[in-house]
N, C-alpha and C positions, 0 to 999 in steps of 0.2 A: 266557491275555490277557496284554498286558503292564501291568505296574501303573500305570505313566505314559502310558498310550497312545502310544505312540511306535513308529513300525516300527523294526525292527531296521536297515535300511538309512538310514533317516533319523539315527538314533543314529549310526551310523558314518560318515557324511557331516559329521554336525556335530562329530565327535572329528576326523575330518580336516580340519576348515577351522580350528582352534583358532591353529594358525602364521598363518593370513592375518588372523583377527579379531584377534590380538594384534599382529602389525604394522600394522595398520590404525589402532588404539586409540595405539601409539605415534605414527605419523605424525599423526593427531589431536592429541595433545598436544605435539608439538613446533608443529603450525600453530596452536594455541592460543596457546602462548609467543610465537609471532611476533607474531600479533594483537595480543597486549596492549603487547608492545615497540611497536607501531607507533602503538596508540592511546594508550600514555601519552606517546610521544613528540611527539605532538601535541597534548597537554593533554588528552584525551577529546574532541575535537572530531571526529574523524573517525568516520563510519557504515560499514556495511558496504560501499556503491560506493566510497569513498575507499581503505578499506585493503584493497579485492580490487585496485582499481590500484595501490597502493603495492605489494604483494605481485607483480603483475605486473612492476613495473619492476625489481625485485629478481630476476626471473628464475624466479619461482615458478610451476608451471601448477596454477590450481585453479578451481574455478566460484565463481562468486559468492554462487549459492546456498549452496554448502556452508559459505563465509564467514558468511554470514546466519546461516544455522542454528547454527553455533559460538558467534556472538556472543551470538545468543539464548539459547542454551543455558548459557552461563556468565555471562551477564548483565554483558555488554560492550554498552556503550549510548554512542551518538554524541551529542552535543550539538544540541539543536533550535533555530536561532538565528530562524527564522521564526513571528511572531506571527500568529494568524490577525487578518485585519483585519474588524472590526465596521464594517457599513455602516448598519444598521439600528436604533434603538432603539424597541422597543414603549412605546405609551403604555397605561398599565394601565387607565385611567381610560375609553377609548374603547371605544364598542361595536363589535363586529366588522360587515364589510360585510355587506349582505344578498347572499343568493344568488339573482340575478336569473334564472338560466337552471337553477334547481333540478338543478344537474348533469347537463342534458340538452345535451349536446355534440356533437350534429349538427344541423345545418341544413338544410331543405328547398328554400331556394333562395338565389340571391346576395344579401349584403347583409341577410341575415335575423339573423345573430348576428355579432360579433367576439368576439376575444380578443386579451387583451394580457398583454405580459410585460415585467420589468423586470430588470436585471443590470448588476452594477457591473464595468469592465473596468480591469486597472492598465495605465496608459500611463506609464513613468518612473517618477516619484514620486506622480504624481497620479493620482486614483479617478474618471475621467466613467462616466455611466451610459448604457446601451444600451436603448433601450426600442423594441418592435415591436408591431402591430397585424395580427391574420390575420381572414380570414375564413375561417368555419368550416365553409362549403361548400363551398369551393374551395381552401381551405387555402393560399392564397395569401396574401403578407406583402403589406399594405397601405402601410404605412407605419411 
């Protein structure tokens, strides 16, 4: 029984692939250097998508997921410029709204139970809200 619990054919296959692994690591090192150049050239702003687009413009054929993996592996991070829009500020002193339907979200007849939801949608520089009311029996939007 082998000491490392590796078959003889598996060991020889691993030895035969040493050149291919070395070539792939060298290509990966060259690609990481190109990624670093592009990233520093654009003052650290570019993420994997833009770095991939730049590599494609230079004629380098590479997968976007490979670029993202290499950037993660080598701690190359693009700048996140968008901030999350905070739309509601909870009142810590207010009591929670009562659950009038007791989490029973099915209805036996039309107009027995309605539910609603509200969300904000960015339209240009403003954030108008969108609200809807749905009948729980027919699942149709009422307003």
